[in-house]
C-alpha positions in Angstrom: 38.2 -11.4 -48.2 38.3 -14.8 -46.5 37.5 -13.2 -43.1 34.5 -11.4 -44.7 33.2 -14.7 -46.1 33.5 -16.3 -42.6 31.7 -13.4 -41.0 28.9 -13.7 -43.5 28.5 -17.4 -42.7 28.2 -16.6 -39.0 25.7 -13.9 -39.8 23.5 -16.4 -41.6 23.6 -18.8 -38.7 22.8 -16.2 -36.1 20.1 -14.6 -38.2 18.1 -17.8 -38.4 18.8 -18.9 -34.9 16.9 -16.0 -33.5 13.8 -17.2 -31.7 15.2 -20.7 -31.5 18.1 -20.1 -29.1 16.2 -21.6 -26.1 15.8 -24.9 -27.9 19.5 -25.2 -28.7 20.5 -24.1 -25.2 18.1 -26.8 -23.9 19.8 -29.3 -26.3 23.3 -28.4 -24.9 22.2 -28.6 -21.3 20.5 -31.9 -21.6 23.4 -33.3 -23.7 25.9 -32.3 -21.0 23.8 -33.8 -18.3 23.4 -37.0 -20.4 27.2 -37.2 -20.9 27.8 -36.7 -17.1 25.2 -39.3 -16.3 27.0 -41.8 -18.6 30.3 -41.1 -16.8 28.8 -42.5 -13.6 28.5 -46.1 -14.9 32.2 -46.8 -15.2 32.7 -45.5 -11.7 30.1 -47.9 -10.4 31.8 -50.7 -12.2 35.2 -49.6 -10.8 33.9 -49.5 -7.3 32.2 -52.9 -7.7 35.4 -54.5 -9.1 37.8 -53.0 -6.5 35.7 -53.2 -3.4 32.6 -55.3 -3.5 34.0 -58.3 -5.4 37.1 -58.5 -3.1 34.8 -58.1 0.0 36.6 -54.8 0.8 33.9 -52.1 0.7 30.6 -53.7 1.4 28.3 -51.3 3.4 27.3 -52.5 6.9 24.1 -54.5 7.0 24.4 -55.7 3.4 25.9 -59.0 2.0 27.6 -59.4 -1.3 24.4 -60.3 -3.2 22.6 -57.3 -1.9 25.5 -55.0 -2.6 25.7 -56.3 -6.2 22.0 -55.8 -6.6 22.4 -52.2 -5.3 25.2 -51.6 -7.8 23.1 -53.1 -10.6 20.1 -50.8 -9.6 22.4 -47.8 -9.7 23.6 -48.7 -13.2 20.0 -49.2 -14.3 19.0 -45.9 -12.7 21.8 -44.1 -14.5 20.8 -45.7 -17.8 17.2 -44.7 -17.3 18.2 -41.2 -16.4 20.5 -41.1 -19.4 17.6 -42.2 -21.6 15.3 -39.4 -20.3 18.0 -36.8 -20.7 18.8 -38.0 -24.2 15.1 -37.9 -25.1 14.7 -34.3 -23.8 17.9 -33.4 -25.7 16.5 -34.8 -29.0 13.1 -33.2 -28.5 14.7 -29.7 -28.1 17.0 -30.4 -31.0 14.1 -31.5 -33.3 12.0 -28.4 -32.4 14.9 -26.0 -32.9 16.0 -27.8 -36.1 12.6 -27.6 -37.8 12.1 -24.0 -36.8 15.6 -23.1 -38.0 14.9 -24.9 -41.3 11.5 -23.3 -41.7 13.0 -19.9 -41.1 15.6 -20.3 -43.8 13.1 -21.6 -46.3 10.6 -18.8 -45.6 13.3 -16.1 -45.9 14.8 -17.6 -49.1 11.4 -17.9 -50.8 10.3 -14.4 -49.8 13.7 -13.0 -50.9 13.7 -14.9 -54.3 10.1 -13.6 -54.9 11.4 -10.0 -54.6 14.6 -10.3 -56.6 14.7 -8.4 -59.8 13.5 -10.0 -63.1 17.1 -9.4 -64.4 18.5 -11.6 -61.6 16.2 -14.5 -62.5 17.1 -14.1 -66.2 20.8 -14.7 -65.3 20.3 -17.7 -63.1 19.0 -21.2 -64.0 15.9 -22.4 -62.2 17.5 -25.8 -61.3 20.5 -24.1 -59.7 18.2 -21.8 -57.6 16.1 -24.8 -56.5 19.2 -26.8 -55.6 20.5 -23.9 -53.4 17.2 -23.6 -51.7 16.8 -27.3 -51.0 20.0 -29.4 -50.9 22.2 -26.6 -49.6 19.7 -25.6 -47.0 19.5 -29.2 -45.8 23.3 -29.3 -45.5 23.3 -26.2 -43.4 20.5 -27.5 -41.2 22.4 -30.8 -40.6 25.6 -28.9 -39.7 24.1 -26.2 -37.5 21.3 -28.2 -35.8 22.9 -31.6 -35.5 26.7 -31.5 -35.9 27.4 -28.2 -34.1 25.6 -29.2 -30.9 27.4 -32.5 -31.1 30.8 -30.6 -31.2 30.0 -29.0 -27.9 28.9 -32.3 -26.4 32.0 -34.0 -27.6 34.3 -31.3 -26.3 32.6 -31.5 -22.8 32.9 -35.3 -23.0 36.6 -35.2 -23.7 37.3 -32.7 -20.9 35.2 -34.6 -18.4 36.4 -38.1 -19.3 40.1 -37.1 -19.5 39.8 -35.3 -16.1 38.4 -38.5 -14.5 41.1 -40.6 -16.3 43.9 -38.3 -15.1 42.6 -38.6 -11.5 43.1 -42.4 -11.8 46.4 -42.6 -13.7 48.3 -39.8 -15.5 50.6 -42.0 -17.6 47.9 -44.2 -19.2 45.8 -41.1 -19.7 48.6 -39.3 -21.5 49.1 -42.3 -23.7 45.5 -42.2 -24.6 45.3 -38.4 -25.1 48.4 -38.1 -27.2 46.5 -39.6 -30.2 43.6 -37.2 -30.0 45.4 -34.1 -31.5 46.7 -36.4 -34.3 43.2 -37.5 -35.2 41.8 -34.0 -35.0 44.8 -32.4 -36.8 44.5 -35.0 -39.6 40.8 -34.2 -40.0 41.6 -30.5 -40.2 44.2 -31.1 -42.9 41.7 -33.3 -44.8 39.1 -30.5 -44.5 41.4 -28.0 -46.1 42.0 -30.3 -49.0 38.4 -31.4 -49.7 36.5 -28.1 -49.5 36.9 -27.2 -53.2 35.9 -30.7 -54.2 32.6 -30.3 -52.4 32.0 -27.0 -54.1 32.6 -28.5 -57.5 30.2 -31.4 -56.7 27.5 -28.9 -55.6 27.9 -26.9 -58.8 27.7 -30.1 -60.8 24.5 -31.1 -59.0 23.0 -27.7 -59.8 23.9 -28.1 -63.5 22.4 -31.6 -63.4 19.2 -30.3 -61.8 18.9 -27.5 -64.4 19.3 -30.1 -67.3 16.5 -32.2 -65.9 14.3 -29.2 -65.2 14.8 -27.8 -68.8 14.1 -31.2 -70.3 10.8 -31.7 -68.3 9.7 -28.2 -69.0 10.4 -28.5 -72.7 9.1 -32.0 -73.1 6.8 -31.1 -76.0 9.8 -29.5 -78.0 11.9 -32.6 -77.2 9.2 -34.9 -78.6 8.3 -32.7 -81.5 11.9 -32.6 -82.8 12.8 -36.1 -81.9 15.6 -34.9 -79.5 15.2 -37.7 -77.0 18.7 -39.2 -77.8 20.3 -35.7 -77.7 18.7 -34.9 -74.3 19.7 -38.4 -72.9 23.3 -37.9 -74.1 23.3 -34.4 -72.6 22.0 -35.7 -69.3 24.5 -38.6 -69.3 27.3 -36.1 -69.8 26.2 -34.0 -66.8 25.4 -37.1 -64.8 28.8 -38.7 -65.5 30.6 -35.5 -64.5 28.6 -35.4 -61.3 29.2 -39.0 -60.6 32.9 -38.8 -61.3 33.2 -35.9 -58.8 31.5 -38.0 -56.1 33.6 -41.1 -57.0 36.7 -39.0 -56.5 35.3 -37.6 -53.3 34.5 -41.2 -52.2 38.2 -42.1 -52.8 39.4 -39.2 -50.7 36.9 -40.2 -48.0 38.1 -43.8 -48.1 41.7 -42.7 -47.6 40.6 -40.5 -44.7 38.5 -43.1 -42.9 41.1 -45.9 -43.5 43.8 -43.7 -42.1 41.6 -42.7 -39.2 40.8 -46.3 -38.4 44.5 -47.1 -38.3 45.2 -44.3 -35.9 42.2 -45.1 -33.7 43.1 -48.8 -33.4 46.6 -47.9 -32.5 45.3 -45.7 -29.8 43.0 -48.5 -28.4 45.9 -51.0 -28.6 48.2 -48.6 -26.7 45.8 -48.0 -23.9 45.0 -51.7 -23.5 48.6 -52.8 -23.5 49.7 -50.2 -21.0 46.6 -50.9 -18.9 47.4 -54.6 -18.7 51.0 -54.0 -17.9 50.2 -51.4 -15.1 47.5 -53.7 -13.7 49.9 -56.7 -13.5 52.5 -54.4 -11.9 49.9 -53.3 -9.4 50.2 -49.6 -10.4 46.4 -49.6 -11.2 43.6 -51.7 -9.8 41.4 -54.0 -11.9 38.5 -51.7 -11.5 40.6 -48.7 -12.7 41.7 -50.8 -15.7 38.1 -51.6 -16.5 37.1 -48.0 -16.1 40.0 -46.9 -18.4 38.9 -49.3 -21.1 35.3 -48.0 -20.8 36.2 -44.3 -20.8 38.6 -44.8 -23.7 36.0 -46.7 -25.7 33.5 -43.9 -25.0 36.1 -41.3 -26.2 37.4 -43.0 -29.3 34.3 -42.7 -31.6 33.3 -39.2 -30.4 36.8 -38.0 -31.3 36.5 -39.7 -34.7 33.1 -38.0 -35.1 34.6 -34.7 -34.2 37.1 -35.2 -37.0 34.2 -36.2 -39.4 32.3 -33.1 -38.4 35.2 -30.9 -39.0 35.7 -32.5 -42.4 32.0 -31.9 -43.1 32.5 -28.2 -42.3 33.8 -27.9 -45.9 30.5 -29.0 -47.3 28.5 -26.8 -44.9 30.8 -23.8 -45.6 30.2 -24.2 -49.4 26.5 -24.5 -48.9 26.4 -21.4 -46.6 28.3 -19.4 -49.3 25.8 -20.6 -52.0 22.8 -19.6 -49.8 24.5 -16.3 -48.9 24.9 -15.5 -52.5 21.1 -15.5 -52.9 20.4 -13.6 -49.7 23.0 -10.9 -50.6 21.3 -10.2 -54.0 19.4 -7.0 -53.7 15.7 -7.0 -53.8 13.9 -4.8 -56.4 13.1 -1.9 -54.0 16.5 -1.6 -52.4 17.8 2.0 -51.9 21.4 2.6 -50.9 20.4 5.3 -48.3 17.0 4.0 -47.1 17.4 0.3 -47.3 14.4 -1.7 -48.5 11.7 0.7 -49.6 8.9 -1.8 -49.0 9.6 -1.3 -45.3 9.0 2.5 -45.8 6.5 3.0 -48.5 5.5 6.5 -47.3 7.8 8.1 -50.0 6.2 6.2 -52.9 3.4 7.6 -54.8 0.1 5.8 -55.8 -1.5 8.1 -58.3 -4.2 7.2 -60.7 -2.5 5.2 -63.5 -4.9 6.4 -66.2 -3.1 9.4 -67.8 -0.9 9.8 -70.9 2.1 7.5 -71.1 5.2 9.4 -72.1 8.6 8.1 -73.1 11.2 11.0 -73.1 14.7 10.5 -74.4 14.7 6.9 -73.2 17.9 4.9 -73.8 18.5 1.4 -72.3 21.1 -1.4 -72.5 21.0 -4.8 -70.8 24.8 -4.6 -70.7 27.3 -1.9 -71.8 28.2 -3.9 -74.9 24.6 -4.4 -76.1 22.5 -1.2 -76.2 18.9 -1.9 -77.0 17.1 1.5 -77.1 18.4 4.8 -78.4 16.8 8.1 -77.5 13.1 7.0 -77.7 10.4 9.7 -77.6 6.7 9.2 -78.0 3.4 9.7 -76.1 0.5 7.3 -75.7 -2.8 9.3 -75.0 -4.9 7.9 -72.3 -7.6 5.6 -73.5 -6.1 5.1 -76.9 -4.9 1.9 -78.7 -1.2 2.1 -79.4 0.6 -0.4 -81.6 4.3 -1.3 -81.9 5.7 -3.0 -84.9 9.3 -4.0 -85.5 11.8 -6.7 -86.3 13.0 -9.2 -83.8 15.4 -7.6 -81.4 14.3 -4.0 -82.2 13.4 -3.3 -78.6 9.6 -3.7 -78.7 9.3 -5.9 -75.6 12.0 -3.9 -73.8 9.7 -0.8 -74.0 6.8 -2.6 -72.0 9.3 -4.2 -69.7 10.5 -0.8 -68.7 7.0 0.5 -68.4 6.1 -2.3 -66.0 9.5 -1.9 -64.2 10.6 -5.4 -64.8 13.8 -3.5 -65.5 14.4 -0.1 -63.9 15.4 2.7 -66.2 18.8 4.0 -65.0 19.3 7.6 -64.1 20.3 10.0 -66.9 18.7 7.6 -69.4 15.5 9.5 -69.9 12.1 9.2 -68.2 8.9 7.3 -68.5 5.9 9.1 -67.0 2.2 8.2 -66.5 0.0 11.2 -66.1 3.1 13.3 -65.6 4.5 11.1 -62.7 7.8 9.4 -63.2 7.2 5.7 -62.8 10.3 5.4 -60.7 8.4 7.5 -58.1 5.4 5.2 -58.2 5.1 2.2 -55.8 6.3 -0.8 -57.9 3.6 -3.2 -56.7 0.9 -0.6 -57.2 2.2 0.1 -60.7 2.1 -3.5 -61.7 -1.4 -4.0 -60.3 -2.5 -1.3 -62.7 -0.8 -2.7 -65.8 -2.1 -5.9 -67.2 0.4 -7.8 -69.4 0.0 -10.8 -71.7 3.2 -12.3 -73.1 3.7 -14.2 -76.3 4.5 -17.3 -74.3 2.2 -17.0 -71.3 2.8 -19.1 -68.2 -0.1 -21.2 -66.9 0.0 -22.9 -63.5 -0.7 -26.6 -63.1 -4.2 -25.9 -61.7 -7.7 -25.7 -63.1 -8.6 -23.3 -65.9 -10.9 -21.5 -63.5 -8.0 -21.0 -61.0 -5.7 -19.8 -63.8 -8.2 -17.2 -65.0 -9.1 -16.0 -61.5 -5.6 -16.0 -60.0 -5.3 -12.2 -60.1 -8.3 -11.6 -57.8 -10.0 -13.3 -54.8 -13.6 -14.4 -54.4 -14.6 -14.3 -58.0 -18.0 -15.4 -59.3 -18.3 -17.9 -62.1 -20.1 -15.3 -64.2 -17.1 -12.9 -64.0 -14.8 -15.7 -65.0 -17.0 -16.7 -67.9 -17.4 -13.1 -69.0 -13.6 -12.6 -69.2 -13.3 -15.9 -71.1 -15.9 -14.7 -73.5 -14.1 -11.5 -74.2 -10.9 -13.6 -74.9 -13.0 -15.9 -77.1 -12.0 -19.0 -75.1 -15.3 -19.8 -73.4 -16.5 -22.0 -76.2 -13.3 -23.9 -76.3 -13.4 -24.5 -72.6 -17.0 -25.8 -72.9 -15.7 -28.6 -75.1 -13.5 -30.0 -72.3 -15.1 -32.8 -70.3 -14.6 -30.9 -67.0 -15.1 -27.4 -68.5 -13.6 -24.7 -66.3 -12.5 -27.4 -63.8 -10.1 -29.0 -66.3 -6.7 -29.3 -64.9 -4.1 -27.5 -67.0 -0.9 -29.5 -67.3 2.5 -28.1 -66.2 3.0 -24.8 -68.1 -0.4 -25.3 -69.8 0.8 -28.3 -71.8 -2.7 -29.7 -72.2 -3.9 -26.6 -74.1 -3.0 -25.5 -77.6 -0.8 -22.4 -78.1 -3.8 -20.3 -79.0 -5.9 -21.5 -76.1 -3.1 -20.7 -73.7 -2.8 -17.2 -75.0 -6.6 -16.7 -74.7 -6.7 -18.0 -71.2 -3.8 -15.6 -70.3 -5.8 -12.8 -71.9 -8.9 -13.7 -69.8 -6.6 -13.8 -66.7 -5.3 -10.4 -67.4 -8.8 -8.9 -68.0 -9.8 -10.0 -64.5 -7.4 -7.3 -63.1 -9.5 -4.6 -64.7 -6.3 -2.6 -65.1 -6.3 0.8 -66.8 -3.3 -0.1 -69.0 -3.4 -3.3 -71.0 -0.3 -4.7 -72.8 -0.4 -7.4 -75.4 3.1 -8.4 -76.2 2.6 -10.4 -79.4 0.0 -12.4 -77.4 -2.2 -13.2 -80.4 0.5 -14.8 -82.5 -1.0 -18.3 -82.1 -4.5 -17.2 -82.8 -6.1 -17.3 -86.3 -6.8 -14.0 -88.0 -10.6 -14.3 -87.5 -10.4 -14.9 -83.8 -7.7 -12.2 -83.5 -10.1 -9.7 -85.1 -13.0 -10.9 -82.8 -10.9 -10.5 -79.7 -9.8 -7.0 -80.6 -13.4 -6.0 -81.3 -14.5 -7.4 -77.9 -11.7 -5.6 -76.1 -12.5 -2.3 -77.8 -16.1 -2.7 -76.7 -15.5 -3.9 -73.1 -12.3 -1.9 -72.3 -13.0 1.3 -74.2 -11.5 3.5 -71.4 -8.3 1.4 -71.0 -5.1 2.4 -72.6 -4.1 -0.6 -74.9 -0.6 -1.3 -76.1 -0.3 -4.0 -78.7 2.9 -5.5 -80.0 2.7 -7.8 -83.0 4.4 -8.9 -86.2 1.0 -9.2 -87.9 -0.1 -5.9 -89.4 -3.8 -7.0 -89.5 -3.6 -7.0 -85.7 -2.3 -3.4 -85.5 -4.0 -1.6 -88.4 -7.0 -0.5 -86.4 -4.8 1.1 -83.7 -5.0 4.9 -83.1 -1.2 5.1 -83.6 1.4 2.7 -84.8 5.1 2.9 -83.8 7.6 1.2 -86.1 11.0 0.3 -84.6 14.2 -1.1 -85.9 17.5 -1.6 -84.1 16.3 0.2 -81.0 15.3 3.4 -82.8 11.9 4.8 -84.0 11.7 4.6 -87.8 8.1 5.7 -88.3 5.0 6.7 -86.3 1.4 7.4 -87.4 -1.9 5.8 -88.3 -2.2 2.8 -90.7 -3.5 5.1 -93.4 -0.7 7.5 -93.0 2.1 4.8 -92.9 1.0 2.8 -96.0 1.3 6.0 -98.0 4.9 6.6 -96.8 8.0 5.0 -98.1 9.5 3.0 -95.3 9.5 -0.4 -93.4 5.8 -0.3 -92.6 4.7 -0.1 -96.2 7.2 -2.9 -97.1 6.0 -5.2 -94.4 2.4 -4.4 -95.3 2.9 -5.3 -99.0 4.8 -8.5 -98.1 2.1 -9.7 -95.7 -0.8 -8.7 -97.9 0.6 -10.3 -101.0 1.5 -13.4 -99.1 -2.1 -13.7 -97.8 -3.5 -13.2 -101.3 -1.3 -15.9 -102.8 -2.3 -18.3 -100.0 -6.0 -17.7 -100.7 -5.4 -18.3 -104.4 -3.9 -21.7 -103.9 -1.0 -21.6 -101.5 1.6 -20.6 -104.1 3.3 -18.6 -101.5 4.5 -21.9 -100.0 6.0 -23.2 -103.3 
């Protein structure tokens, strides 16, 4: 299992590195040349100290001053060359890094867009955002910055230790013996801290979700005076998140303090041995200076190597969290064919204007909670079909199945349109031909014009106003200072509930779909406006099949057929005139609502 997880991490890395390999290869090549160039400077210093300063190796025709100037020029030239190589390395790294990051973001966004509705229901928005932002940034940092640094450091260690061994084996061994200790300690620390980073990431996701929910539901918070409760809830999540990072900080403090102790002991050992060997004449002054320089150049990269290894825990956790999203199957995944959207030839695109037939349909969101039980009914094309029922009776589930927000499992019945099983119809094509308005419609934080016209491109103002007129919202929009250019706040917060529903109806009408679904989408509209909208729809969309779900009988009584549901089963079905003369739930609801309306008109006694 652990091996499978590691393989998945590598697959993620290589998947997004495609097309960017040249940049990372360039980064490694220029980094290696940069490291090799830096290795020349201590050798120039060594030669200067051992030969030029003691007048022992001055080239013919040059005096001491000229030779020192030449040495200085060589050092300067090496520094300039190092700078150029470092610049080229950073440029390649930046291009590769940004392309890598863009590739991950594009893939994640595309994948999330195609995940089933049921997947989104089970996952909090804040957590998904955190995985697609913070975790992606952690992966980018590790793959694009830390991983190339690992290769550079490994090359640096091999090169510098090789040079040091060529000068003196004993001092080099004294320096090198500490490196496995530093790296081994970092690996041990990495194994201990990985779970803590995962807990911290999950806590960050919970914190993000809390903030997102609070900001999204700001009107509910204000309306019920829940500010203190939400603040306390945020404080609880924030404290838990902070406590985890405080504990991580303590662990990191121990790690860095211990690492500093080991590193300083290594520097002290090399310096003491170097001084003793230099005094004894076993190494020259130049070699001692070179040793100190090479050792100083090795110390912090080795420490960085340990830090990078310790950071692998955080990167590994982030890779697993991103992989979790990428491994989720998209809507049109087929076990044998793969993703059907890549091979749409087998999917049908028939005219979606025939009879809608539910045959022996049963459905459950989970085995423990069945929702629909053996549902059978037919909606004739071009008719108005109404669904009435108690909360939780399965009304919305019916239209969710029709729109394939949830797929009907095999052996659980069939849903057909014009005789074609909807599972055989291309999903995107099906949804383009079914217009839906929900009870709580979502409006984007754009203008009213953009919200209404979002389903089509290149719309004329006359078409938008016409749709708004059918939805009885044109007059209300005219009262805004900016009219159709009024910016709708986040989730439509600047509009009333009824205005949001009517704007959503106008948006749906722009699709000109042959099937229209109103899922309790007139609940926030007064009875008079409700009746006016239905009359306009009947006049303008007379050929469309209309499915209306509502708790308000006055919204349904003009329908060609009314379906009454309770506990996932059909209780009654017929016209309004037929049902009010039958004993059953429809007649009971009708009498309750009609008597309530009469009492309200007589003085509001229904509220006493």
